[in-house]
C-alpha positions in Angstrom: 29.9 34.7 95.8 27.8 34.4 92.6 29.6 33.9 89.3 28.7 35.8 86.1 29.3 34.4 82.7 29.8 36.3 79.5 27.0 36.0 77.0 27.4 33.1 74.6 24.7 33.9 72.0 23.5 37.2 70.3 20.2 36.8 72.2 21.9 36.6 75.6 24.0 39.6 74.6 20.9 41.7 73.7 19.2 40.7 76.9 22.3 41.6 79.0 22.7 44.9 77.2 19.0 45.8 77.4 18.9 44.9 81.1 22.0 46.9 82.0 21.1 49.8 79.8 17.5 49.8 81.2 18.7 49.8 84.8 21.3 52.5 84.0 18.7 54.7 82.1 16.2 54.4 85.0 18.9 55.3 87.6 20.2 58.2 85.5 16.6 59.3 84.6 15.7 59.2 88.3 18.7 61.3 89.2 18.0 63.7 86.3 14.4 63.9 87.2 15.2 64.5 90.9 17.7 67.2 90.0 15.2 68.8 87.6 12.5 68.7 90.3 14.8 70.4 92.8 16.0 73.1 90.3 12.4 73.8 89.1 11.2 74.0 92.7 14.0 76.4 93.5 13.2 78.6 90.4 9.5 78.7 91.2 10.1 79.6 94.8 12.6 82.2 93.8 10.1 83.8 91.4 7.6 83.9 94.3 10.1 85.6 96.5 11.1 88.0 93.8 7.5 89.1 93.3 7.1 89.6 97.0 10.3 91.6 97.3 9.4 93.7 94.3 6.0 94.4 95.9 7.6 95.5 99.1 10.1 97.8 97.4 7.2 99.4 95.5 5.8 100.4 98.9 9.1 101.4 100.4 9.1 105.1 99.7 5.6 106.0 101.1 6.0 103.6 104.0 9.3 105.3 104.9 7.6 108.7 104.8 5.0 107.4 107.2 7.6 105.9 109.4 9.7 109.0 109.5 6.6 111.1 110.3 6.1 108.8 113.3 2.4 108.3 112.4 0.5 105.4 113.9 -2.9 103.9 113.3 -4.7 102.1 110.5 -6.0 105.0 108.4 -3.4 104.7 105.6 -5.8 104.4 102.7 -3.0 105.1 100.1 -1.2 102.0 101.3 -4.4 99.9 101.5 -5.1 100.6 97.9 -1.8 99.0 96.9 -2.7 95.6 98.4 -3.7 92.9 95.9 -5.0 89.3 96.0 -1.4 88.2 96.2 0.2 91.0 98.2 -2.0 90.8 101.3 -0.3 92.7 104.1 2.2 95.4 105.1 3.7 96.1 108.4 5.9 99.1 109.2 8.3 99.2 112.1 10.5 101.9 113.7 14.2 101.5 113.9 13.9 99.9 117.4 11.6 97.2 115.9 8.4 98.7 117.4 5.5 98.3 115.0 4.1 101.6 113.8 1.1 100.2 111.9 0.0 97.3 109.7 -2.5 97.2 106.8 -4.1 94.0 105.5 -6.5 93.1 102.8 -9.5 91.0 104.1 -8.0 87.7 105.4 -8.9 85.2 108.1 -7.6 86.4 111.5 -5.8 83.1 111.9 -3.6 83.9 109.0 -2.9 87.4 110.2 -2.1 86.2 113.7 0.1 83.5 112.4 2.1 86.0 110.3 2.4 88.4 113.3 3.8 85.6 115.5 6.7 84.8 113.2 10.1 85.6 114.7 12.8 86.8 112.3 16.2 88.7 112.3 16.2 92.4 111.5 18.4 92.8 108.4 21.2 95.4 108.3 21.1 97.7 105.3 21.3 97.0 102.4 20.4 93.4 103.1 16.9 92.0 103.3 15.2 89.0 104.9 12.7 86.6 103.3 10.9 83.5 104.6 8.3 81.1 103.3 5.7 80.1 105.8 3.4 77.1 105.1 0.0 77.4 106.8 -3.3 75.7 106.3 -2.5 74.3 102.8 -1.3 77.7 101.6 2.0 79.6 101.8 2.8 83.0 103.2 6.0 84.8 101.9 7.4 87.3 104.4 9.9 89.9 103.1 11.5 92.5 105.4 13.5 95.5 104.1 15.4 98.1 106.1 14.5 101.8 105.4 17.2 104.4 105.4 17.5 108.1 104.7 19.6 109.5 102.0 22.6 109.7 104.3 22.2 106.0 105.2 20.6 106.4 108.6 18.3 103.5 109.6 14.8 104.8 110.2 12.7 101.7 110.3 11.6 98.5 108.5 8.9 97.5 106.2 7.5 94.0 106.1 5.4 92.7 103.2 3.3 89.6 103.3 2.4 87.7 100.1 -0.1 84.9 99.9 0.5 81.9 97.6 -2.9 80.2 97.3 -3.6 76.5 97.1 -4.2 76.7 93.3 -0.9 78.5 92.8 0.9 75.9 94.9 -0.7 73.2 92.9 0.3 74.8 89.6 3.9 75.1 91.0 3.9 71.4 91.7 2.7 70.6 88.3 5.4 72.7 86.7 8.0 71.0 88.8 6.8 67.5 88.1 6.5 68.3 84.4 10.2 69.3 84.3 11.2 66.2 86.2 9.2 63.9 83.9 10.6 65.6 80.8 14.2 65.0 82.1 13.4 61.3 82.9 11.8 60.7 79.5 14.7 62.4 77.7 17.2 60.1 79.3 15.2 57.0 78.5 14.7 58.2 74.9 18.5 58.8 74.6 19.1 55.3 75.9 16.8 53.8 73.4 18.5 55.7 70.6 21.9 54.6 71.7 20.9 50.9 72.2 21.6 49.8 68.6 25.0 51.5 68.6 26.0 50.1 72.0 24.7 46.7 71.1 26.8 46.6 67.9 29.9 47.8 69.8 29.4 45.3 72.6 28.8 42.5 70.2 32.0 43.3 68.3 34.0 43.5 71.5 32.7 40.2 72.7 33.4 38.6 69.3 37.0 40.0 69.3 37.5 38.8 72.9 36.2 35.4 72.0 38.4 35.1 69.0 41.4 36.2 71.1 40.7 33.6 73.7 40.3 30.9 71.1 43.6 31.9 69.6 45.3 31.8 73.0 43.8 28.4 73.7 44.9 27.2 70.3 48.4 28.2 71.3 48.0 26.2 74.5 47.0 23.1 72.6 49.8 23.6 70.1 52.4 23.6 72.9 50.7 20.6 74.4 50.9 18.8 71.0 54.6 19.7 70.8 55.2 18.0 74.2 53.1 15.0 73.0 55.4 14.5 70.0 58.3 14.1 72.3 56.6 12.0 75.0 53.1 10.5 74.6 52.9 9.7 78.4 53.4 13.4 79.2 50.5 14.3 76.9 48.0 12.1 78.7 49.5 13.2 82.0 49.0 16.9 81.2 45.2 16.5 80.7 44.7 14.5 83.9 46.8 16.7 86.2 45.2 19.9 84.8 41.7 18.6 85.6 42.8 17.3 89.0 44.4 20.7 89.8 41.3 22.7 88.9 39.1 20.4 91.0 41.5 20.7 94.0 41.8 24.5 93.5 38.0 24.9 93.5 37.7 22.6 96.6 40.3 24.8 98.4 38.4 27.9 97.3 41.1 29.9 95.6 40.4 33.1 93.6 39.6 33.1 89.9 43.0 34.5 88.9 44.9 31.7 90.6 42.6 29.1 89.0 43.3 30.7 85.6 47.1 30.7 86.2 46.8 27.1 87.4 45.0 25.9 84.3 47.7 27.3 82.1 50.6 26.3 84.3 49.3 22.8 84.9 48.8 22.0 81.2 52.3 23.4 80.3 54.2 22.4 83.5 56.4 20.0 81.5 56.7 22.1 78.3 60.4 22.5 79.1 60.9 18.7 78.4 60.9 19.7 74.7 64.5 20.7 75.4 65.5 17.5 77.2 67.6 15.0 75.0 65.7 11.9 73.9 68.1 9.5 75.6 67.1 11.0 78.9 63.5 12.0 78.3 62.6 8.6 76.8 64.8 6.3 79.0 62.8 3.3 80.1 64.5 2.8 83.4 65.6 5.0 86.3 67.8 8.0 85.6 71.4 8.4 86.9 72.2 11.3 89.1 73.8 13.1 86.1 70.8 12.4 83.9 68.4 13.6 86.7 70.3 16.9 86.9 69.7 17.4 83.2 66.0 16.5 83.6 65.7 19.0 86.4 66.5 21.8 83.9 63.1 21.4 82.3 61.5 23.7 84.8 63.8 26.6 83.7 63.6 25.6 80.1 59.8 25.8 80.3 60.0 29.4 81.5 62.3 30.3 78.6 59.8 28.8 76.1 56.7 30.8 77.4 58.7 34.0 78.0 57.4 37.0 76.2 53.8 35.8 76.0 51.7 38.0 78.3 48.8 35.6 78.2 51.0 32.8 79.5 52.8 34.9 82.2 50.7 33.5 84.9 51.7 30.0 83.9 55.3 30.7 84.9 54.6 30.2 88.6 53.6 26.6 88.1 56.0 25.8 85.4 59.0 27.0 87.4 58.0 25.9 90.9 56.0 22.7 90.5 59.0 20.7 91.8 59.5 22.9 94.9 59.0 21.2 98.3 57.2 22.7 101.3 60.3 21.9 103.4 62.6 23.8 101.0 64.4 20.8 99.5 62.9 21.1 96.0 64.2 22.7 92.8 65.0 24.9 91.0 65.0 27.7 93.7 64.7 25.8 97.0 61.6 27.8 98.1 59.8 26.7 101.2 56.4 27.1 102.8 54.2 30.0 101.7 57.0 31.4 99.6 56.1 28.8 97.0 53.3 30.2 94.8 49.8 28.9 95.7 49.2 27.5 92.2 52.5 25.5 92.5 51.6 24.2 95.9 48.3 22.9 94.6 49.8 21.4 91.5 52.6 19.6 93.4 50.0 17.4 95.1 48.1 16.3 92.0 51.3 15.9 90.0 52.7 13.3 92.5 49.2 11.8 92.9 49.0 11.1 89.1 52.6 9.9 89.0 51.9 7.3 91.7 48.5 6.1 90.3 49.7 5.9 86.7 51.8 3.3 84.9 55.3 4.6 84.3 58.2 2.9 82.4 59.9 2.2 85.7 57.0 1.2 87.9 53.3 -0.1 87.9 50.3 2.0 89.0 49.7 2.0 92.8 46.4 1.6 94.5 44.6 4.5 96.2 45.5 3.2 99.7 49.2 2.8 98.7 49.2 6.2 97.1 47.7 8.0 100.1 50.0 6.1 102.5 53.0 7.6 100.7 51.6 11.1 100.3 50.4 11.2 104.0 54.1 10.9 105.1 55.0 13.8 102.8 52.4 16.3 104.1 54.4 19.1 105.7 57.5 18.0 103.9 56.8 17.8 100.2 53.2 19.2 100.4 51.4 22.1 102.0 49.6 20.3 104.9 46.6 22.6 104.7 46.1 21.9 101.0 46.7 18.2 101.6 43.9 18.1 104.1 41.5 19.2 101.4 43.1 16.9 98.8 42.6 13.9 101.1 38.9 14.4 101.1 38.6 14.4 97.3 41.3 11.9 96.5 38.9 8.9 96.2 36.9 10.8 93.6 40.0 11.8 91.6 41.3 8.2 91.8 38.0 6.8 90.4 38.1 9.4 87.6 41.6 8.5 86.7 40.8 4.7 86.6 37.6 5.0 84.6 38.2 7.7 82.0 40.1 7.3 78.7 42.2 10.0 77.0 39.3 11.2 74.9 37.1 11.8 78.0 39.9 13.7 79.7 40.2 16.0 76.6 36.5 16.7 76.8 36.6 17.3 80.5 39.5 19.8 80.1 37.5 21.6 77.4 34.6 22.1 79.7 36.9 23.3 82.5 38.6 25.8 80.2 35.3 27.3 79.1 34.1 27.5 82.8 37.4 29.0 84.1 37.9 31.6 81.4 34.3 32.8 81.6 34.1 33.3 85.4 33.9 37.0 86.3 34.2 36.7 90.1 36.0 34.5 92.5 34.3 31.4 94.1 33.1 31.8 97.7 35.9 31.4 100.2 38.6 32.8 97.8 42.3 32.8 98.8 41.7 30.8 101.9 45.1 29.2 101.7 47.0 32.1 99.9 
């Protein structure tokens, strides 16, 4: 999945806003234009129908008289005189739908025959029926009204035929397109007017978010410095294991949220050692069982130190559970298997790896082969075997980095990782594969 980074410069911010606003304006403008096109089309067509219906109702009374009289033929000159260039035909039917007569202004026989062949329902009073009929680049509008006596008895039907010429249809299309274009231009103009305001608001939001992130990262560094004042080895260890953990998490393919939690938790995993007495924390040799029990409390002490800080809440999983074992024999809660948070399972591997490959007061650094030999035996016991399989593939690279980089280089590497992790907006491909 593709990752998206927040803009870093005002120019990138303006480009992002202009691109998003432009796409949004085009989409909204298209929708508004389409809606305006549909509404205007409906209005124009309704006006055409209304004119046709009005014309038919104008002829209703004389036509009804003719129908009641039962006259047939085509000598209805009074009706013929009422036909116009637009109102081109009248047909009168008896109540049984038998045609009594029809009158037309001069039209091609094909148009007349086409109109006569149209099938339609016979409306029940006081309803009417109307229909638009496209034909030969023009449009016929058929309107049928029932005719009744004063007492409501149905005596017949009158049908009016109106002709909408090609020029009238073209004018109707121009009106409709004009309305759609006006709506689209209005939306785009509004977007342009709003751009400076939205740009300013977005820039302010990004600046505030950036300052808040910087403040939180400063807090992270301050806690790290507090640990360093108690134990210099722990300080260097924090930088290495955090970088190792992020590299392993990305190789595993976990989601962005877990990577973020892992960054915070890995860097602060030993923050609880601030509360461990110096005679235990700084003892050069191995700890006694009683001293080790005191040392184990650093996991819970770490939770108490970061408690109440929402930004560090995700770090609690790693701080509390980084000494749990996959077989359930770890501390402080004795969790096992997938019950151990994913971030803690990832961190447990790199924490042991760094401990074995680094010089400690009670032991020398081990080689890569010696380290992997020990860790291989612990897969499925201390470590999640699925995560260890991924770790085994990148272990040579991590070992080479650990042997070749000094503390300053690790600080710079962690800075780069922090910037990358906290600007990712979507998860890497293959997210939560081992969740």
